[in-house]
N, CA, C and O atoms as a printed pandas DataFrame, in Angstrom:
     atom_number atom_name residue_name chain_id  residue_number  x_coord  y_coord  z_coord
0              1         N          UNK        A               1   29.643   98.901    3.313
1              2        CA          UNK        A               1   28.663   99.927    3.549
2              3         C          UNK        A               1   28.231  100.083    5.297
3              4         O          UNK        A               1   28.129   98.992    5.858
4              5         N          UNK        A               2   27.964  101.369    6.217
5              6        CA          UNK        A               2   27.822  100.905    7.546
6              7         C          UNK        A               2   26.227  100.747    7.578
7              8         O          UNK        A               2   25.362  100.978    6.733
8              9         N          UNK        A               3   26.190  100.312    8.756
9             10        CA          UNK        A               3   24.735   99.867    9.154
10            11         C          UNK        A               3   23.775  100.934    9.091
11            12         O          UNK        A               3   22.590  100.642    9.250
12            13         N          UNK        A               4   24.145  102.259    8.860
13            14        CA          UNK        A               4   23.041  103.364    9.233
14            15         C          UNK        A               4   22.761  103.796    7.252
15            16         O          UNK        A               4   21.825  104.479    6.834
16            17         N          UNK        A               5   23.662  103.275    6.541
17            18        CA          UNK        A               5   23.297  103.173    4.903
18            19         C          UNK        A               5   23.049  101.939    4.456
19            20         O          UNK        A               5   22.717  101.941    3.270
20            21         N          UNK        A               6   23.078  101.068    4.871
21            22        CA          UNK        A               6   23.165   99.398    4.591
22            23         C          UNK        A               6   21.702   99.511    4.023
23            24         O          UNK        A               6   20.777  100.115    4.567
24            25         N          UNK        A               7   21.654   98.784    2.764
25            26        CA          UNK        A               7   20.444   99.007    2.092
26            27         C          UNK        A               7   19.612   97.410    2.174
27            28         O          UNK        A               7   20.313   96.413    2.346
28            29         N          UNK        A               8   18.244   97.280    2.051
29            30        CA          UNK        A               8   17.734   96.061    2.454
30            31         C          UNK        A               8   16.918   95.494    1.194
31            32         O          UNK        A               8   15.700   95.466    1.370
32            33         N          UNK        A               9   17.332   95.088    0.090
33            34        CA          UNK        A               9   16.379   94.769   -0.894
34            35         C          UNK        A               9   15.447   93.973   -0.596
35            36         O          UNK        A               9   14.342   94.186   -1.095
36            37         N          UNK        A              10   15.588   93.130    0.070
37            38        CA          UNK        A              10   14.261   91.814    0.233
38            39         C          UNK        A              10   13.191   92.701    1.182
39            40         O          UNK        A              10   12.080   92.231    1.429
40            41         N          UNK        A              11   13.514   93.733    1.586
41            42        CA          UNK        A              11   12.268   94.782    2.472
42            43         C          UNK        A              11   11.921   95.677    1.960
43            44         O          UNK        A              11   12.740   96.595    1.938
44            45         N          UNK        A              12   10.643   95.912    1.317
45            46        CA          UNK        A              12    9.857   96.771    0.938
46            47         C          UNK        A              12    9.970   97.939    1.972
47            48         O          UNK        A              12    9.803   97.705    3.169
48            49         N          UNK        A              13   10.296   99.385    1.446
49            50        CA          UNK        A              13    9.904   99.986    2.729
50            51         C          UNK        A              13    9.083  101.020    1.844
51            52         O          UNK        A              13    9.413  102.182    2.078
52            53         N          UNK        A              14    8.132  100.880    0.922
53            54        CA          UNK        A              14    7.095  102.098    0.291
54            55         C          UNK        A              14    6.215  100.931    0.658
55            56         O          UNK        A              14    6.643   99.780    0.745
56            57         N          UNK        A              15    4.597  101.389    0.929
57            58        CA          UNK        A              15    3.556  100.865    0.866
58            59         C          UNK        A              15    3.149  101.079   -0.153
59            60         O          UNK        A              15    3.441  102.113   -0.754
60            61         N          UNK        A              16    2.166   99.941   -0.755
61            62        CA          UNK        A              16    1.354   99.906   -2.169
62            63         C          UNK        A              16    0.349  100.748   -1.583
63            64         O          UNK        A              16    0.128  100.977   -0.394
64            65         N          UNK        A              17   -0.320  101.243   -2.793
65            66        CA          UNK        A              17   -1.775  101.625   -2.983
66            67         C          UNK        A              17   -2.421  100.966   -2.427
67            68         O          UNK        A              17   -2.668  101.608   -1.406
68            69         N          UNK        A              18   -3.006   99.890   -2.358
69            70        CA          UNK        A              18   -3.868   99.300   -1.293
70            71         C          UNK        A              18   -3.620   99.222    0.151
71            72         O          UNK        A              18   -4.429   98.880    1.013
72            73         N          UNK        A              19   -2.413   99.579    0.304
73            74        CA          UNK        A              19   -2.184   99.594    1.879
74            75         C          UNK        A              19   -2.942  101.706    2.242
75            76         O          UNK        A              19   -3.872  101.957    3.008
76            77         N          UNK        A              20   -2.366  102.482    1.639
77            78        CA          UNK        A              20   -2.470  103.324    1.793
78            79         C          UNK        A              20   -4.251  103.709    1.690
79            80         O          UNK        A              20   -4.817  104.537    2.404
80            81         N          UNK        A              21   -4.957  102.802    0.527
81            82        CA          UNK        A              21   -6.167  103.060    0.891
82            83         C          UNK        A              21   -7.122  102.402    2.112
83            84         O          UNK        A              21   -8.308  102.532    2.418
84            85         N          UNK        A              22   -6.254  101.807    2.525
85            86        CA          UNK        A              22   -7.104  101.095    3.938
86            87         C          UNK        A              22   -7.977  101.898    4.926
87            88         O          UNK        A              22   -9.135  101.627    5.247
88            89         N          UNK        A              23   -7.212  102.947    5.361
89            90        CA          UNK        A              23   -8.329  104.150    6.027
90            91         C          UNK        A              23   -9.233  104.824    5.443
91            92         O          UNK        A              23  -10.080  105.465    6.065
92            93         N          UNK        A              24   -9.167  104.764    4.209
93            94        CA          UNK        A              24  -10.613  105.113    3.452
94            95         C          UNK        A              24  -11.411  104.194    3.398
95            96         O          UNK        A              24  -12.531  104.668    3.589
96            97         N          UNK        A              25  -11.468  102.763    3.189
97            98        CA          UNK        A              25  -11.944  101.513    3.252
98            99         C          UNK        A              25  -12.672  101.347    4.255
99           100         O          UNK        A              25  -13.856  101.015    4.215
100          101         N          UNK        A              26  -11.658  101.687    5.785
101          102        CA          UNK        A              26  -12.283  101.425    7.099
102          103         C          UNK        A              26  -13.050  102.490    7.500
103          104         O          UNK        A              26  -13.896  102.355    8.384
104          105         N          UNK        A              27  -12.790  103.832    6.789
105          106        CA          UNK        A              27  -13.702  104.851    7.279
106          107         C          UNK        A              27  -15.182  105.101    6.496
107          108         O          UNK        A              27  -16.109  105.744    6.988
108          109         N          UNK        A              28  -15.199  104.452    5.173
109          110        CA          UNK        A              28  -16.547  104.312    4.778
110          111         C          UNK        A              28  -17.482  102.880    5.238
111          112         O          UNK        A              28  -18.712  102.923    5.229
112          113         N          UNK        A              29  -16.754  101.687    5.614
113          114        CA          UNK        A              29  -17.512  100.571    6.585
114          115         C          UNK        A              29  -17.737  101.100    7.926
115          116         O          UNK        A              29  -18.669  100.651    8.592
116          117         N          UNK        A              30  -17.020  101.952    8.356
117          118        CA          UNK        A              30  -17.465  102.395    9.560
118          119         C          UNK        A              30  -18.819  102.983    9.663
119          120         O          UNK        A              30  -19.864  102.536   10.137
120          121         N          UNK        A              31  -18.510  104.150    9.068
121          122        CA          UNK        A              31  -19.627  105.406    8.439
122          123         C          UNK        A              31  -21.074  104.161    8.205
123          124         O          UNK        A              31  -22.107  104.360    8.844
124          125         N          UNK        A              32  -20.978  103.083    7.361
125          126        CA          UNK        A              32  -21.972  102.360    6.769
126          127         C          UNK        A              32  -22.578  101.714    8.285
127          128         O          UNK        A              32  -23.749  101.696    8.665
128          129         N          UNK        A              33  -21.422  101.230    8.950
129          130        CA          UNK        A              33  -22.206  100.544    9.681
130          131         C          UNK        A              33  -22.935  101.497   10.956
131          132         O          UNK        A              33  -23.972  101.145   11.518
132          133         N          UNK        A              34  -22.360  102.460   11.208
133          134        CA          UNK        A              34  -23.379  103.740   12.204
134          135         C          UNK        A              34  -24.054  104.503   11.278
135          136         O          UNK        A              34  -24.207  105.638   11.728
136          137         N          UNK        A              35  -24.544  104.364   10.131
137          138        CA          UNK        A              35  -25.754  104.579    9.624
138          139         C          UNK        A              35  -26.812  103.451    9.638
139          140         O          UNK        A              35  -27.968  103.866    9.720
140          141         N          UNK        A              36  -26.676  102.282    9.582
141          142        CA          UNK        A              36  -26.978  101.202    9.747
142          143         C          UNK        A              36  -28.083  101.437   10.819
143          144         O          UNK        A              36  -29.285  101.699   10.787
144          145         N          UNK        A              37  -26.826  101.158   12.107
145          146        CA          UNK        A              37  -27.489  101.161   13.550
146          147         C          UNK        A              37  -28.590  102.105   13.679
147          148         O          UNK        A              37  -29.736  101.884   14.071
148          149         N          UNK        A              38  -28.226  102.853   13.410
149          150        CA          UNK        A              38  -29.150  104.095   13.729
150          151         C          UNK        A              38  -30.468  103.928   13.392
151          152         O          UNK        A              38  -31.446  103.898   14.139
152          153         N          UNK        A              39  -30.370  103.763   11.519
153          154        CA          UNK        A              39  -31.829  103.640   10.749
154          155         C          UNK        A              39  -32.476  102.440   11.163
155          156         O          UNK        A              39  -33.685  102.355   10.948
156          157         N          UNK        A              40  -31.785  101.344   11.812
157          158        CA          UNK        A              40  -32.129  100.279   12.444
158          159         C          UNK        A              40  -33.368  100.701   14.027
159          160         O          UNK        A              40  -34.540  100.435   14.292
160          161         N          UNK        A              41  -32.400  101.357   14.616
161          162        CA          UNK        A              41  -33.007  101.741   15.881
162          163         C          UNK        A              41  -34.325  102.552   15.709
163          164         O          UNK        A              41  -35.365  102.274   16.306
164          165         N          UNK        A              42  -34.136  103.860   14.596
165          166        CA          UNK        A              42  -34.913  104.626   14.447
166          167         C          UNK        A              42  -36.883  104.033   13.839
167          168         O          UNK        A              42  -38.041  104.358   14.103
168          169         N          UNK        A              43  -36.268  103.182   13.074
169          170        CA          UNK        A              43  -37.215  102.390   12.275
170          171         C          UNK        A              43  -38.121  101.504   13.354
171          172         O          UNK        A              43  -39.328  101.281   13.272
172          173         N          UNK        A              44  -36.972  100.954   14.639
173          174        CA          UNK        A              44  -37.778   99.945   15.534
174          175         C          UNK        A              44  -38.645  100.917   16.728
175          176         O          UNK        A              44  -39.595  100.541   17.414
176          177         N          UNK        A              45  -38.065  102.107   16.725
177          178        CA          UNK        A              45  -38.967  103.157   17.500
178          179         C          UNK        A              45  -40.048  103.513   16.570
179          180         O          UNK        A              45  -41.010  103.098   17.216
180          181         N          UNK        A              46  -40.493  103.956   15.591
181          182        CA          UNK        A              46  -41.282  104.105   14.679
182          183         C          UNK        A              46  -42.148  103.348   14.719
183          184         O          UNK        A              46  -43.290  103.752   14.940
184          185         N          UNK        A              47  -41.896  102.096   14.532
185          186        CA          UNK        A              47  -42.864  101.083   14.559
186          187         C          UNK        A              47  -43.316  100.893   15.745
187          188         O          UNK        A              47  -44.488  100.537   15.626
188          189         N          UNK        A              48  -42.998  100.943   16.899
189          190        CA          UNK        A              48  -43.446  100.740   18.007
190          191         C          UNK        A              48  -44.262  101.902   18.602
191          192         O          UNK        A              48  -44.999  101.798   19.582
192          193         N          UNK        A              49  -44.071  102.865   17.992
193          194        CA          UNK        A              49  -45.271  104.173   18.301
194          195         C          UNK        A              49  -45.333  105.173   17.303
195          196         O          UNK        A              49  -44.477  105.404   16.449
196          197         N          UNK        A              50  -46.623  105.858   17.510
197          198        CA          UNK        A              50  -46.540  106.773   16.570
198          199         C          UNK        A              50  -46.501  108.528   16.698
199          200         O          UNK        A              50  -46.825  109.469   15.974
200          201         N          UNK        A              51  -45.846  108.331   18.198
201          202        CA          UNK        A              51  -45.654  109.567   18.841
202          203         C          UNK        A              51  -44.322  110.209   17.980
203          204         O          UNK        A              51  -43.511  109.381   17.566
204          205         N          UNK        A              52  -44.127  111.324   17.760
205          206        CA          UNK        A              52  -43.169  112.018   16.918
206          207         C          UNK        A              52  -41.859  112.271   17.897
207          208         O          UNK        A              52  -40.675  112.351   17.569
208          209         N          UNK        A              53  -42.439  112.368   19.163
209          210        CA          UNK        A              53  -40.992  112.793   20.339
210          211         C          UNK        A              53  -40.183  111.746   20.351
211          212         O          UNK        A              53  -39.050  112.029   19.963
212          213         N          UNK        A              54  -40.364  110.513   20.689
213          214        CA          UNK        A              54  -39.456  109.901   20.506
214          215         C          UNK        A              54  -38.607  109.244   19.613
215          216         O          UNK        A              54  -37.556  108.662   19.880
216          217         N          UNK        A              55  -39.243  109.410   18.350
217          218        CA          UNK        A              55  -38.457  109.064   17.137
218          219         C          UNK        A              55  -36.978  110.374   17.157
219          220         O          UNK        A              55  -35.772  110.196   16.989
220          221         N          UNK        A              56  -37.520  111.232   17.347
221          222        CA          UNK        A              56  -36.642  112.415   17.056
222          223         C          UNK        A              56  -35.580  112.411   17.973
223          224         O          UNK        A              56  -34.446  112.804   17.698
224          225         N          UNK        A              57  -36.057  111.818   19.434
225          226        CA          UNK        A              57  -34.944  111.803   20.253
226          227         C          UNK        A              57  -34.163  110.703   20.001
227          228         O          UNK        A              57  -33.126  110.524   20.640
């Protein structure tokens, strides 16, 4: 066989299902971090003041 058609049985060329779903896991965890961070800031500001303007900002 030539170099271009050689097959490497010890090197898998397909990605397992877990590898394909890593982007989904990263997206879910990233979104969760973003929601928790924003919610924490809003709750902290709401606890510091009763005005609605700073909370909505």
